[in-house]
C-alpha positions, 0 to 999 in steps of 0.5 A: 864852725860856720866856715866848715858848714859853709864849705860843706854846703857849697861843696854839696851844691857844686856836687849836686849841680854837676850831677844834674848836668850829667843826668841831663846830658845822658837823657838828651842822647835818647830820642823818641823812636829809638830802639832800646834792647833791655837785657834783664838778669833775674835774681834767683836762688843760686844765681851768680853774677860777676859785675866787674867782668860784665862792666869791664869786659862783656859790655865793652866787647858788645859795644865793639862788635855792634860798632856804630849801630850802637848809639849808647849803652848803660848798666844797672846793678840791682841793690834792692827791691821795693824796700831796702830789705827786699832782694833786688828782682834783677842782679843786673840790667843792661841797655843797648840803644839803636836808631832803629830795629834794623840797625840792632838786627843787622849788627847783632846777627853776625855777632850773636854767637860770640856775644852769647858764648861769653855769658857763662864767663860772668853769670849762670843766669839765662837773661831775659831780652826785651826790645822796646821803642823809646817814647820819651 
């Protein structure tokens, strides 16, 4: 029994350590002054969202269209609100990172129609867009 517990604890420590180093690497790629485009999909009555399509087709298409201007992207899947029993205020949130605002504008403008026209393939929600400057 002691051996099993030791191996479980060792496995948990290794897993925790690897998660921390991954998190550190992900955070370090974002620099102060970068531009973050946040795409929020509100969770409202009757809203639908195909996360598989969004993650496997839409966002890879966006990344390809935006090219080298796009420095990183991330996707959040809403699972709950403030407490586990509260519904998530957003079905999903997408993040696009650029070195500067003009990089986003120049990459998005010629591809806007293709990106926007793909939205009905995964949701019936009108996304909310916020453009921010990364401070930390």
